[in-house]
Backbone as a chain_set.jsonl record, in Angstrom:
{"seq": "XXXXXXXXXXXXXXXXXXXXXXXXXXXXXXXXXXXXXXXXXXXXXXXXXXXXXXXXXXXXXXXXXXXXXXXXXXXXXXXXXXXXXXXXXXXXXXXXXXXXXXXXXXXXXXXXXXXXXXXXXXXXXXXXXXXXXXXXXXXXXXXXXXXXXXXXXXXXXXXXXXXXXXXXXXXXXXXXXXXXXXXXX", "coords": {"N": [[0.838, -1.177, 0.0], [0.516, 2.222, -0.798], [1.518, 5.063, 0.91], [0.615, 8.404, 1.795], [3.006, 10.959, 1.5], [4.712, 12.65, 4.205], [4.128, 16.078, 4.831], [5.976, 19.038, 4.278], [5.819, 21.529, 3.273], [3.37, 23.946, 2.339], [1.376, 23.792, -0.464], [1.455, 26.26, -3.022], [-0.528, 28.406, -5.212], [0.508, 28.112, -7.83], [1.794, 25.623, -7.702], [-0.377, 23.975, -7.093], [-1.931, 24.314, -9.411], [-0.178, 23.144, -11.268], [-0.069, 20.486, -10.276], [-2.755, 19.709, -10.575], [-3.013, 19.889, -13.357], [-1.032, 17.986, -14.123], [-2.204, 15.691, -13.123], [-4.206, 15.261, -14.884], [-6.519, 16.581, -14.418], [-7.309, 18.931, -15.494], [-8.694, 19.669, -18.431], [-8.67, 20.447, -21.881], [-10.894, 21.401, -24.449], [-14.14, 20.774, -25.773], [-16.817, 21.201, -23.667], [-19.735, 20.497, -21.648], [-20.889, 21.961, -18.802], [-21.979, 21.25, -15.385], [-23.787, 23.242, -14.802], [-24.927, 23.642, -17.213], [-23.766, 25.375, -18.912], [-21.459, 26.031, -21.608], [-18.021, 25.195, -22.104], [-14.531, 25.604, -22.807], [-12.742, 24.438, -21.22], [-12.397, 21.869, -18.872], [-12.605, 21.064, -15.495], [-11.725, 18.646, -13.297], [-11.399, 17.856, -10.287], [-11.462, 15.487, -8.929], [-9.847, 13.733, -10.314], [-7.384, 14.39, -9.34], [-7.582, 14.104, -6.494], [-7.752, 11.37, -6.165], [-5.249, 10.346, -6.03], [-3.029, 9.59, -3.479], [-0.81, 11.258, -2.661], [-1.334, 13.679, -3.954], [-3.859, 14.279, -2.898], [-3.098, 14.628, -0.23], [-1.485, 16.927, -0.48], [-3.372, 18.839, -1.394], [-5.108, 18.759, 0.8], [-3.46, 19.747, 2.845], [-3.048, 22.373, 1.926], [-5.659, 23.368, 2.049], [-6.211, 22.924, 4.783], [-4.498, 24.741, 5.984], [-5.941, 27.032, 5.859], [-8.178, 26.858, 7.454], [-8.807, 28.178, 9.879], [-10.872, 29.384, 12.516], [-12.961, 27.581, 12.381], [-15.37, 25.229, 13.546], [-16.406, 22.934, 12.527], [-15.983, 20.947, 9.589], [-17.284, 20.901, 6.423], [-18.865, 19.468, 3.489], [-20.283, 18.931, 0.221], [-21.549, 15.853, -1.077], [-20.305, 14.353, -3.955], [-17.806, 15.233, -4.758], [-16.493, 16.853, -2.801], [-16.103, 15.26, -0.568], [-13.718, 13.501, -0.053], [-11.846, 15.558, 0.334], [-12.925, 16.937, 2.536], [-12.789, 14.94, 4.53], [-9.993, 14.452, 4.607], [-9.017, 17.001, 5.355], [-10.329, 17.383, 7.82], [-9.112, 15.349, 9.293], [-6.508, 16.379, 9.313], [-6.765, 18.753, 10.819], [-8.087, 17.996, 13.075], [-10.851, 18.28, 13.597], [-14.427, 17.844, 13.769], [-16.362, 16.429, 11.045], [-18.784, 17.014, 8.43], [-20.914, 15.576, 6.122], [-22.643, 16.645, 3.416], [-25.712, 15.997, 1.806], [-26.757, 15.668, -1.584], [-29.378, 15.196, -2.037], [-31.891, 14.523, 0.337], [-32.141, 11.395, 2.021], [-34.681, 8.976, 1.303], [-35.494, 7.289, 3.235], [-35.071, 5.961, 6.588], [-33.683, 8.368, 8.757], [-33.949, 10.52, 7.102], [-32.25, 12.655, 6.881], [-30.569, 15.572, 5.672], [-27.855, 15.538, 5.795], [-24.81, 13.974, 7.029], [-23.397, 13.537, 10.163], [-22.832, 15.929, 12.803], [-24.302, 19.089, 13.497], [-24.082, 21.312, 15.686], [-26.2, 23.776, 17.216], [-25.414, 27.07, 16.385], [-22.754, 26.499, 15.798], [-19.631, 27.059, 14.152], [-19.181, 26.565, 10.817], [-17.148, 25.452, 8.226], [-17.263, 25.438, 4.79], [-16.237, 23.207, 2.233], [-15.287, 22.854, -1.157], [-14.792, 21.25, -4.323], [-14.763, 22.363, -6.954], [-15.978, 25.505, -8.038], [-18.447, 27.17, -9.95], [-20.897, 28.791, -10.785], [-21.772, 28.881, -8.215], [-24.032, 27.621, -7.294], [-24.237, 25.009, -6.118], [-22.755, 25.391, -3.791], [-24.312, 27.327, -2.592], [-26.596, 25.795, -2.003], [-25.422, 24.111, -0.106], [-24.792, 25.959, 1.931], [-27.41, 26.635, 2.673], [-28.36, 24.175, 3.75], [-26.653, 23.812, 5.976], [-27.183, 26.142, 7.466], [-29.93, 25.835, 7.939], [-29.823, 23.793, 9.741], [-28.871, 25.052, 11.916], [-26.243, 25.853, 11.957], [-23.44, 28.126, 11.526], [-22.286, 29.802, 8.765], [-19.775, 31.462, 7.137], [-17.702, 31.399, 5.428], [-16.293, 29.802, 2.547], [-14.2, 27.382, 1.218], [-12.49, 26.578, -1.737], [-11.056, 24.373, -4.12], [-10.721, 24.995, -6.876], [-11.816, 27.93, -8.349], [-13.907, 28.752, -10.87], [-14.464, 31.278, -11.594], [-16.934, 32.365, -12.441], [-19.047, 33.731, -11.298], [-19.589, 32.659, -8.749], [-18.345, 33.773, -6.431], [-19.602, 36.306, -6.13], [-22.294, 35.537, -5.878], [-22.222, 34.054, -3.506], [-21.261, 35.985, -1.759], [-23.486, 37.641, -1.558], [-24.934, 36.136, 0.18], [-23.597, 36.459, 2.476], [-21.262, 35.021, 2.637], [-17.86, 34.406, 2.271], [-15.894, 33.532, -0.446], [-13.051, 31.596, -0.886], [-10.355, 30.703, -2.859], [-8.065, 28.1, -3.717], [-6.833, 28.044, -6.145], [-7.426, 29.905, -9.099], [-9.51, 30.009, -12.041], [-8.335, 31.602, -13.99], [-5.636, 31.422, -13.22], [-5.227, 28.711, -13.735], [-5.563, 28.635, -16.51], [-3.414, 30.266, -17.258], [-1.333, 28.65, -16.452], [-1.192, 26.784, -18.389], [0.373, 27.62, -20.379]], "CA": [[0.0, 0.0, 0.0], [1.252, 3.476, -0.892], [1.017, 6.05, 1.856], [0.892, 9.786, 1.418], [4.211, 11.442, 2.173], [4.548, 13.729, 5.179], [4.264, 17.374, 4.184], [6.819, 20.037, 4.922], [5.468, 22.825, 2.715], [2.0, 24.058, 1.85], [1.406, 24.119, -1.884], [0.915, 27.548, -3.448], [-1.431, 28.302, -6.365], [1.232, 27.6, -9.004], [2.011, 24.183, -7.508], [-1.686, 23.32, -7.203], [-2.271, 24.301, -10.84], [0.678, 22.142, -11.914], [-0.499, 19.158, -9.836], [-4.034, 19.429, -11.23], [-2.717, 19.657, -14.768], [-0.3, 16.724, -14.243], [-3.128, 14.6, -12.794], [-5.23, 15.173, -15.922], [-7.739, 17.176, -13.872], [-7.636, 20.099, -16.311], [-8.73, 19.218, -19.825], [-9.071, 21.464, -22.84], [-11.724, 20.849, -25.517], [-15.507, 21.305, -25.724], [-17.496, 20.526, -22.565], [-20.937, 21.06, -21.046], [-20.737, 21.928, -17.351], [-23.171, 20.889, -14.619], [-24.713, 24.374, -14.886], [-25.465, 23.685, -18.565], [-22.925, 26.269, -19.712], [-20.412, 25.429, -22.439], [-16.688, 25.667, -21.758], [-13.425, 24.953, -23.508], [-11.897, 23.838, -20.182], [-13.109, 21.078, -17.868], [-11.79, 20.845, -14.312], [-12.221, 17.493, -12.545], [-10.467, 17.709, -9.169], [-11.457, 14.076, -8.53], [-8.684, 13.103, -10.953], [-6.226, 14.664, -8.482], [-7.692, 13.586, -5.133], [-7.651, 9.91, -6.116], [-3.842, 10.051, -5.776], [-2.788, 9.948, -2.075], [0.112, 12.386, -2.496], [-2.017, 14.915, -4.369], [-4.884, 14.549, -1.885], [-2.399, 15.168, 0.94], [-1.084, 18.307, -0.79], [-4.581, 19.673, -1.395], [-5.599, 18.823, 2.179], [-2.597, 20.661, 3.591], [-3.322, 23.739, 1.479], [-6.965, 23.742, 2.606], [-6.108, 22.938, 6.251], [-3.804, 25.968, 6.378], [-6.903, 28.146, 5.824], [-9.39, 26.502, 8.213], [-9.112, 29.215, 10.859], [-11.56, 29.02, 13.756], [-14.136, 26.742, 12.117], [-15.545, 24.103, 14.473], [-16.791, 21.787, 11.716], [-15.594, 20.993, 8.186], [-18.411, 20.29, 5.713], [-18.852, 19.533, 2.042], [-21.314, 18.19, -0.504], [-21.134, 14.626, -1.755], [-19.201, 13.438, -3.951], [-16.52, 15.874, -5.03], [-15.819, 17.446, -1.648], [-15.979, 14.333, 0.563], [-12.34, 13.175, 0.329], [-11.2, 16.768, 0.828], [-13.454, 17.18, 3.878], [-12.223, 13.931, 5.436], [-8.555, 14.683, 4.746], [-8.802, 18.238, 6.116], [-10.761, 17.13, 9.203], [-8.04, 14.578, 9.934], [-5.348, 17.262, 9.5], [-6.986, 19.789, 11.84], [-8.696, 17.392, 14.261], [-12.198, 18.809, 13.853], [-15.467, 16.971, 13.202], [-16.775, 16.696, 9.68], [-20.181, 16.85, 8.05], [-21.091, 15.302, 4.7], [-23.942, 17.135, 2.981], [-26.306, 15.2, 0.734], [-27.391, 16.399, -2.68], [-30.812, 15.004, -1.783], [-32.12, 13.76, 1.564], [-32.561, 10.01, 1.805], [-36.129, 8.769, 1.411], [-35.735, 6.304, 4.291], [-34.328, 6.247, 7.814], [-33.925, 9.672, 9.378], [-34.171, 11.488, 6.023], [-31.387, 13.807, 7.129], [-29.865, 16.09, 4.498], [-26.41, 15.477, 6.041], [-24.283, 13.013, 7.992], [-22.563, 14.239, 11.128], [-23.582, 16.809, 13.703], [-24.14, 20.538, 13.374], [-24.685, 21.932, 16.875], [-26.714, 25.138, 17.073], [-24.419, 28.128, 16.532], [-21.382, 26.084, 15.495], [-19.02, 27.667, 12.958], [-18.949, 25.506, 9.835], [-16.418, 25.839, 7.025], [-17.616, 24.618, 3.632], [-15.203, 22.905, 1.25], [-15.767, 22.453, -2.486], [-13.709, 20.954, -5.253], [-14.809, 23.366, -8.021], [-17.17, 26.352, -8.099], [-18.672, 27.89, -11.207], [-21.86, 29.846, -10.462], [-21.997, 28.865, -6.782], [-25.31, 27.002, -6.951], [-24.039, 23.893, -5.187], [-22.313, 25.955, -2.514], [-25.487, 27.983, -2.013], [-27.39, 24.721, -1.395], [-24.701, 23.686, 1.093], [-25.015, 26.999, 2.936], [-28.788, 26.486, 3.136], [-28.463, 22.98, 4.594], [-25.963, 24.063, 7.251], [-27.903, 27.173, 8.22], [-31.202, 25.27, 8.39], [-29.518, 22.933, 10.888], [-28.436, 25.906, 13.016], [-24.831, 26.194, 11.847], [-23.051, 29.445, 11.041], [-21.365, 29.709, 7.625], [-19.397, 32.752, 6.565], [-16.597, 31.17, 4.483], [-16.225, 28.553, 1.787], [-12.919, 27.18, 0.55], [-12.632, 25.772, -2.948], [-9.784, 24.111, -4.787], [-10.7, 25.801, -8.109], [-12.937, 28.824, -8.643], [-13.942, 29.012, -12.314], [-14.644, 32.726, -11.733], [-18.134, 32.622, -13.241], [-20.134, 34.277, -10.5], [-19.763, 32.05, -7.427], [-17.946, 34.687, -5.361], [-20.664, 37.298, -5.956], [-23.507, 34.862, -5.396], [-22.024, 33.712, -2.103], [-21.139, 37.239, -1.017], [-24.857, 38.087, -1.285], [-25.41, 35.322, 1.308], [-22.711, 36.711, 3.61], [-20.234, 33.979, 2.64], [-16.671, 34.758, 1.497], [-15.311, 32.415, -1.179], [-11.593, 31.621, -0.988], [-9.914, 29.659, -3.783], [-6.641, 27.757, -3.754], [-6.393, 28.439, -7.477], [-8.522, 30.417, -9.909], [-9.553, 29.577, -13.432], [-7.316, 32.382, -14.684], [-4.329, 30.835, -12.92], [-5.133, 27.438, -14.459], [-5.338, 28.955, -17.93], [-2.052, 30.778, -17.394], [-0.391, 27.548, -16.237], [-1.178, 25.966, -19.621], [1.414, 28.18, -21.26]], "C": [[0.885, 1.242, 0.0], [0.667, 4.447, 0.114], [1.404, 7.441, 1.378], [2.116, 10.259, 2.178], [3.878, 12.532, 3.183], [4.836, 15.052, 4.465], [5.185, 18.281, 4.985], [6.493, 21.436, 4.408], [4.012, 22.796, 2.255], [2.083, 24.515, 0.399], [0.82, 25.497, -2.139], [0.068, 27.333, -4.704], [-0.734, 27.721, -7.589], [1.449, 26.095, -8.892], [0.693, 23.42, -7.649], [-2.097, 23.229, -8.669], [-1.464, 23.236, -11.57], [0.239, 20.719, -11.554], [-1.831, 18.764, -10.48], [-3.818, 19.099, -12.704], [-2.039, 18.296, -14.963], [-1.181, 15.511, -13.95], [-4.173, 14.388, -13.888], [-6.556, 15.754, -15.464], [-8.177, 18.414, -14.644], [-7.538, 19.655, -17.762], [-9.268, 20.326, -20.711], [-9.798, 20.795, -23.997], [-13.078, 21.528, -25.499], [-16.287, 20.5, -24.697], [-18.776, 21.256, -22.179], [-20.8, 20.876, -19.545], [-22.049, 21.555, -16.683], [-24.225, 21.993, -14.687], [-25.405, 24.453, -16.241], [-24.655, 24.573, -19.494], [-21.895, 25.467, -20.504], [-19.061, 26.023, -22.023], [-15.649, 24.932, -22.586], [-12.431, 24.328, -22.523], [-12.783, 23.099, -19.194], [-12.151, 20.814, -16.713], [-12.448, 19.744, -13.482], [-11.229, 17.185, -11.431], [-10.406, 16.263, -8.678], [-10.278, 13.327, -9.138], [-7.422, 13.319, -10.115], [-6.374, 14.016, -7.112], [-7.718, 12.067, -5.044], [-6.206, 9.451, -5.905], [-3.521, 10.494, -4.345], [-1.865, 11.154, -1.883], [-0.554, 13.699, -2.885], [-3.124, 15.275, -3.383], [-4.235, 15.162, -0.646], [-1.991, 16.62, 0.707], [-2.26, 19.266, -0.787], [-5.11, 19.846, 0.026], [-4.766, 19.785, 3.009], [-2.876, 22.114, 3.218], [-4.658, 24.231, 2.034], [-6.882, 23.874, 4.128], [-5.438, 24.214, 6.748], [-4.751, 27.161, 6.455], [-8.157, 27.897, 6.658], [-9.768, 27.572, 9.233], [-9.845, 28.663, 12.064], [-12.813, 28.163, 13.546], [-14.169, 25.564, 13.092], [-15.901, 22.813, 13.749], [-16.319, 22.029, 10.285], [-16.689, 20.255, 7.424], [-18.243, 20.419, 4.206], [-19.885, 18.606, 1.45], [-20.725, 16.924, -1.117], [-21.04, 14.897, -3.25], [-17.87, 14.176, -3.988], [-15.779, 16.406, -3.828], [-15.499, 16.436, -0.553], [-14.537, 13.956, 0.894], [-11.58, 14.38, 0.876], [-11.624, 17.062, 2.261], [-12.829, 16.209, 4.88], [-10.743, 14.208, 5.676], [-8.263, 15.933, 5.58], [-9.2, 18.039, 7.579], [-9.707, 16.326, 9.957], [-6.831, 15.459, 10.222], [-5.538, 18.206, 10.685], [-7.677, 19.258, 13.093], [-10.058, 17.951, 14.619], [-13.225, 17.894, 13.203], [-15.854, 17.396, 11.786], [-18.259, 16.423, 9.492], [-20.217, 16.627, 6.541], [-22.517, 15.701, 4.332], [-24.428, 16.301, 1.805], [-26.881, 16.113, -0.352], [-28.904, 16.324, -2.548], [-30.951, 14.161, -0.525], [-32.575, 12.348, 1.209], [-34.076, 9.907, 1.995], [-36.476, 7.737, 2.487], [-34.914, 6.704, 5.525], [-34.689, 7.607, 8.376], [-34.209, 10.782, 8.369], [-33.369, 12.774, 6.205], [-30.729, 14.278, 5.831], [-28.342, 16.085, 4.672], [-26.09, 14.356, 7.018], [-23.294, 13.741, 8.875], [-23.454, 15.102, 11.996], [-23.251, 18.265, 13.43], [-24.825, 21.16, 14.587], [-25.124, 23.378, 16.591], [-25.597, 26.147, 17.327], [-22.99, 27.736, 16.196], [-20.912, 26.711, 14.181], [-18.608, 26.555, 12.011], [-18.247, 26.094, 8.616], [-16.805, 24.887, 5.91], [-16.404, 24.433, 2.733], [-15.872, 22.471, -0.04], [-14.564, 22.083, -3.328], [-13.63, 22.033, -6.328], [-16.083, 24.197, -7.852], [-17.226, 27.018, -9.464], [-19.599, 29.054, -10.887], [-22.167, 29.912, -8.971], [-23.294, 28.207, -6.359], [-25.193, 25.877, -5.943], [-23.625, 24.402, -3.811], [-23.472, 26.665, -1.828], [-26.404, 26.943, -1.357], [-26.745, 24.239, -0.111], [-24.897, 24.68, 2.232], [-26.417, 26.855, 3.526], [-28.969, 25.299, 4.07], [-27.847, 23.24, 5.965], [-26.725, 25.08, 8.086], [-29.248, 26.662, 8.725], [-31.008, 24.382, 9.62], [-29.037, 23.743, 12.092], [-26.974, 26.288, 12.985], [-24.619, 27.585, 11.291], [-22.01, 29.248, 9.935], [-21.06, 31.117, 7.145], [-18.223, 32.636, 5.596], [-16.769, 29.839, 3.784], [-14.864, 28.52, 1.111], [-13.137, 26.265, -0.635], [-11.248, 25.538, -3.54], [-9.68, 25.003, -6.019], [-11.975, 26.633, -8.214], [-12.868, 29.145, -10.129], [-14.199, 30.486, -12.62], [-15.822, 33.073, -12.638], [-19.325, 33.013, -12.377], [-20.296, 33.712, -9.102], [-19.435, 33.025, -6.302], [-19.029, 35.725, -5.087], [-21.929, 36.704, -5.388], [-23.384, 34.542, -3.909], [-21.892, 34.951, -1.233], [-22.52, 37.784, -0.651], [-25.477, 37.316, -0.125], [-24.578, 35.56, 2.572], [-21.617, 35.662, 3.749], [-19.084, 34.427, 1.738], [-16.103, 33.492, 0.855], [-13.81, 32.617, -1.277], [-11.174, 30.445, -1.856], [-8.426, 29.386, -3.627], [-6.044, 28.173, -5.082], [-7.619, 28.901, -8.266], [-8.415, 29.871, -11.334], [-8.494, 30.312, -14.254], [-5.918, 31.827, -14.455], [-4.145, 29.493, -13.635], [-4.856, 27.662, -15.937], [-3.891, 29.413, -18.146], [-1.026, 29.646, -17.245], [-0.277, 26.647, -17.465], [-0.023, 26.382, -20.512], [2.765, 27.591, -20.977]], "O": [[1.885, 1.301, 0.716], [-0.548, 4.635, 0.166], [2.385, 7.624, 0.656], [2.249, 9.989, 3.372], [2.887, 13.247, 3.036], [5.7, 15.114, 3.591], [5.167, 18.282, 6.216], [6.855, 22.425, 5.045], [3.496, 21.759, 1.838], [2.763, 25.488, 0.074], [-0.192, 25.866, -1.545], [-0.04, 26.212, -5.2], [-1.325, 26.918, -8.311], [1.303, 25.372, -9.877], [0.652, 22.348, -8.252], [-2.561, 22.181, -9.119], [-2.005, 22.506, -12.399], [0.182, 19.847, -12.421], [-2.01, 17.615, -10.883], [-4.383, 18.136, -13.224], [-2.416, 17.537, -15.855], [-0.933, 14.424, -14.472], [-4.945, 13.431, -13.825], [-7.6, 15.461, -16.047], [-9.296, 18.893, -14.465], [-6.464, 19.313, -18.259], [-10.195, 21.047, -20.343], [-9.372, 19.744, -24.476], [-13.166, 22.728, -25.239], [-16.416, 19.281, -24.817], [-18.894, 22.468, -22.356], [-20.616, 19.756, -19.069], [-23.101, 21.542, -17.322], [-25.422, 21.712, -14.635], [-26.35, 25.223, -16.417], [-24.83, 24.533, -20.711], [-21.513, 24.364, -20.112], [-18.969, 27.191, -21.643], [-15.856, 23.795, -23.009], [-11.414, 23.763, -22.926], [-13.793, 23.629, -18.733], [-11.016, 20.388, -16.928], [-13.581, 19.89, -13.024], [-10.33, 16.361, -11.599], [-9.412, 15.855, -8.079], [-9.766, 12.384, -8.534], [-6.494, 12.514, -10.177], [-5.415, 13.438, -6.602], [-7.707, 11.523, -3.939], [-5.972, 8.275, -5.628], [-3.719, 11.664, -4.018], [-2.125, 11.99, -1.018], [-0.359, 14.717, -2.221], [-3.309, 16.45, -3.065], [-4.767, 16.114, -0.076], [-2.136, 17.454, 1.601], [-2.171, 20.369, -0.249], [-5.512, 20.942, 0.415], [-5.314, 20.558, 3.796], [-2.933, 22.984, 4.088], [-4.772, 25.386, 2.442], [-7.42, 24.822, 4.7], [-5.776, 24.712, 7.821], [-4.411, 28.187, 7.044], [-9.111, 28.669, 6.568], [-10.954, 27.84, 9.424], [-9.492, 27.603, 12.581], [-13.634, 28.041, 14.454], [-13.135, 24.982, 13.418], [-15.721, 21.723, 14.292], [-16.262, 23.169, 9.825], [-16.993, 19.104, 7.741], [-17.584, 21.331, 3.708], [-20.31, 17.633, 2.073], [-19.593, 16.903, -1.6], [-21.801, 15.749, -3.709], [-16.917, 13.778, -3.318], [-14.548, 16.416, -3.823], [-14.686, 16.735, 0.322], [-14.151, 14.084, 2.056], [-10.759, 14.237, 1.783], [-10.792, 17.396, 3.104], [-12.391, 16.618, 5.955], [-10.287, 14.201, 6.82], [-7.362, 15.923, 6.417], [-8.485, 18.48, 8.479], [-9.44, 16.593, 11.129], [-6.192, 15.307, 11.263], [-4.61, 18.439, 11.46], [-7.837, 19.992, 14.069], [-10.391, 18.085, 15.797], [-12.932, 17.241, 12.201], [-15.695, 18.551, 11.392], [-18.894, 15.712, 10.271], [-19.627, 17.391, 5.777], [-23.48, 15.158, 4.873], [-23.652, 15.944, 0.92], [-27.417, 17.184, -0.068], [-29.619, 17.262, -2.9], [-30.213, 13.193, -0.338], [-33.294, 12.135, 0.233], [-34.668, 10.668, 2.76], [-37.639, 7.357, 2.627], [-34.157, 7.674, 5.489], [-35.866, 7.958, 8.461], [-34.659, 11.864, 8.745], [-33.767, 13.842, 5.739], [-30.373, 13.458, 4.985], [-27.617, 16.569, 3.802], [-26.959, 13.857, 7.731], [-22.445, 14.483, 8.381], [-24.681, 15.015, 11.931], [-22.105, 18.631, 13.171], [-26.008, 21.497, 14.53], [-24.486, 24.094, 15.82], [-24.919, 26.09, 18.352], [-22.091, 28.57, 16.3], [-21.684, 26.87, 13.235], [-17.787, 25.705, 12.356], [-18.686, 27.095, 8.049], [-16.691, 23.671, 6.058], [-15.641, 25.37, 2.497], [-16.903, 21.798, -0.019], [-13.45, 22.545, -3.078], [-12.551, 22.565, -6.59], [-17.146, 23.651, -7.556], [-16.204, 27.379, -10.049], [-19.139, 30.186, -10.735], [-22.757, 30.886, -8.504], [-23.633, 28.23, -5.176], [-25.983, 25.807, -5.002], [-24.094, 23.901, -2.789], [-23.597, 26.606, -0.605], [-26.931, 27.185, -0.271], [-27.439, 23.984, 0.873], [-25.142, 24.282, 3.371], [-26.592, 26.942, 4.741], [-29.662, 25.41, 5.081], [-28.448, 22.926, 6.993], [-26.891, 24.892, 9.291], [-29.666, 27.017, 9.827], [-31.916, 24.236, 10.438], [-28.818, 23.185, 13.167], [-26.498, 26.978, 13.887], [-25.509, 28.156, 10.66], [-20.981, 28.606, 10.148], [-21.963, 31.873, 6.788], [-17.792, 33.63, 5.011], [-17.311, 28.883, 4.339], [-14.43, 29.502, 0.51], [-13.883, 25.29, -0.547], [-10.378, 26.405, -3.468], [-8.677, 25.693, -6.202], [-13.081, 26.094, -8.171], [-11.896, 29.736, -10.598], [-14.156, 30.895, -13.781], [-15.727, 33.956, -13.489], [-20.467, 32.672, -12.683], [-21.087, 34.249, -8.326], [-20.171, 33.098, -5.318], [-19.342, 35.996, -3.927], [-22.566, 37.296, -4.516], [-24.329, 34.737, -3.145], [-22.36, 34.966, -0.095], [-22.705, 38.325, 0.439], [-26.436, 37.784, 0.489], [-24.822, 34.943, 3.609], [-21.102, 35.437, 4.844], [-19.302, 34.785, 0.581], [-15.863, 32.497, 1.54], [-13.344, 33.675, -1.699], [-11.594, 29.313, -1.614], [-7.627, 30.303, -3.432], [-4.893, 28.604, -5.148], [-8.711, 28.353, -8.115], [-7.382, 29.351, -11.755], [-7.837, 29.716, -15.109], [-5.109, 31.767, -15.381], [-3.046, 29.172, -14.086], [-4.03, 26.979, -16.541], [-3.233, 28.996, -19.099], [0.039, 29.696, -17.86], [0.645, 25.837, -17.558], [0.49, 25.588, -21.301], [3.745, 27.953, -21.628]]}, "num_chains": 1, "name": "protein.A"}
């Protein structure tokens, strides 16, 4: 079994862009995004987090920005490995948000606990318009959690920051779409 190497440095945006590109997580061509928009670039962070060393590097970069959050949360599927890895790094509980509540059992829209008034940091793999992150904010706030920040590996810079700002949530990206494009050169 291959284990992730111990980290001594936190990856900067240039290193993250290079690691994503080297993992095949940034592809150029013609794509339809989840929002329905067309793009000549597709970003699939899952291609990077399936490698233990790359997941460790991304987790360290995200963990360095956790701040005073009491819980680390993210939407299934793309954010889950990031949430788990960061929670392990910082020793804080995690919450996995569901895209849709289960139709059986407790019908909870999330797994984990969100105590009333707890500060919850949202993690995302990629943001475009911010719709998924907005749903995540709604789930956490409906449960009584406080959300004022969201961390994302890649912000495609297509409106997510403004949409979240209107909700009182600051979006912070490890790397922006512009930086990814520039790294292609």
